[in-house]
C-alpha positions in Angstrom: -118.7 62.2 191.7 -121.7 60.2 193.4 -124.0 58.3 190.8 -127.5 59.9 190.5 -130.4 57.8 189.2 -133.3 59.4 187.7 -135.4 58.7 190.7 -132.9 60.7 192.7 -133.1 63.5 190.3 -137.0 63.6 190.5 -136.8 63.5 194.3 -134.3 66.2 194.5 -136.0 68.6 191.7 -139.3 67.9 193.3 -138.2 69.0 196.7 -136.3 72.1 195.2 -139.6 73.2 193.8 -141.2 72.7 197.2 -143.7 70.3 195.9 -145.1 67.0 197.3 -145.4 63.8 195.5 -149.2 64.3 195.3 -148.9 67.7 193.7 -146.2 66.2 191.3 -148.4 63.3 190.5 -151.4 65.7 189.8 -149.3 67.6 187.4 -148.2 64.6 185.7 -151.6 62.9 185.6 -150.5 59.7 187.6 -150.9 58.5 191.3 -148.9 59.8 194.1 -147.7 56.1 194.4 -146.1 56.1 190.8 -144.1 59.1 191.8 -142.9 57.4 194.9 -141.8 54.5 192.9 -140.1 56.6 190.5 -138.2 58.1 193.3 -137.1 54.9 194.8 -136.2 53.7 191.2 -138.7 50.8 191.5 -140.2 52.1 188.2 -139.7 54.9 185.6 -142.0 57.4 184.2 -143.2 56.5 180.8 -140.7 57.6 178.1 -143.5 60.1 176.5 -143.8 61.9 179.8 -140.1 62.8 180.3 -140.6 66.2 178.4 -143.6 67.0 180.6 -141.4 66.4 183.5 -138.8 68.4 182.6 -141.1 71.5 181.9 -142.6 71.0 185.3 -139.1 71.3 186.9 -138.0 74.1 184.3 -135.1 72.2 183.0 -134.3 70.6 179.5 -134.8 67.0 179.0 -131.1 66.7 178.5 -130.4 68.1 182.0 -133.1 65.9 183.6 -131.5 62.7 181.8 -128.0 63.6 183.0 -128.1 60.7 185.4 -126.6 57.2 186.0 -129.0 54.6 185.7 -128.9 51.7 188.6 -128.7 48.7 186.1 -128.8 45.0 187.6 -125.2 45.0 187.3 -124.6 48.0 189.3 -126.9 46.8 192.2 -125.1 43.3 192.2 -121.6 45.1 192.5 -123.1 47.2 195.1 -124.2 44.1 197.1 -120.6 42.6 196.6 -119.2 46.1 197.9 -121.5 46.0 200.9 -120.3 42.6 201.7 -116.6 43.4 201.4 -117.2 46.7 203.5 -118.9 44.6 206.2 -115.9 41.9 206.0 -113.3 44.5 206.4 -115.1 46.1 209.3 -115.7 42.8 210.9 -112.1 41.9 210.7 -111.0 45.1 212.6 -113.5 44.1 215.2 -112.6 40.6 215.4 -108.9 41.4 215.9 -109.6 43.9 218.6 -111.7 41.5 220.5 -109.2 38.7 220.2 -106.5 40.9 221.5 -108.6 42.0 224.3 -109.7 38.2 225.2 -106.1 36.9 224.8 -104.4 39.5 226.9 -106.9 39.0 229.7 -106.3 35.3 229.5 -102.4 36.2 229.5 -102.1 33.9 226.2 -100.9 36.9 224.0 -97.3 37.9 223.2 -96.7 41.5 222.6 -95.6 41.3 219.1 -98.6 39.1 218.1 -100.7 41.8 219.5 -99.3 44.4 217.3 -99.6 42.3 214.3 -103.3 41.5 215.1 -104.1 45.3 215.8 -102.3 46.2 212.7 -104.4 43.8 210.5 -107.5 45.1 212.3 -106.5 48.8 211.7 -105.6 48.2 208.1 -109.0 46.6 207.4 -111.0 49.4 209.0 -108.9 52.1 207.2 -109.2 50.3 203.6 -113.2 50.4 204.5 -113.1 54.0 205.4 -110.9 54.9 202.5 -113.1 53.2 200.2 -116.2 55.0 201.6 -114.4 58.4 201.2 -113.4 57.6 197.6 -117.2 56.8 196.8 -118.5 59.8 198.4 -116.4 62.2 196.2 
């Protein structure tokens, strides 16, 4: 299951209601910039305004708060995951380029080419499987 932050919940519920950020802001007594920051998880609504927000969206406070917060630790882990994903894809591309260049130069044995392409394919496959797992 994909993690949903409070900002994602607010954005999704606002759009379901066919409201603009400005309309929600007016109902909440804040600026549309504040709503924008909420939806981008740059700030959070005041704790006392959560019940009003739930009322506007016609859901319970419990339902509104059924989200995963994106903590600093989660953000750091996401950055590490992005770096690993980039490295895995880079290995796949590098192996493909290396095989192509070495074969053009006539410096590549067939067995070595298969090993290199296998490493590249495995790297890209790991990256794609990881992406698929995160989206489910």
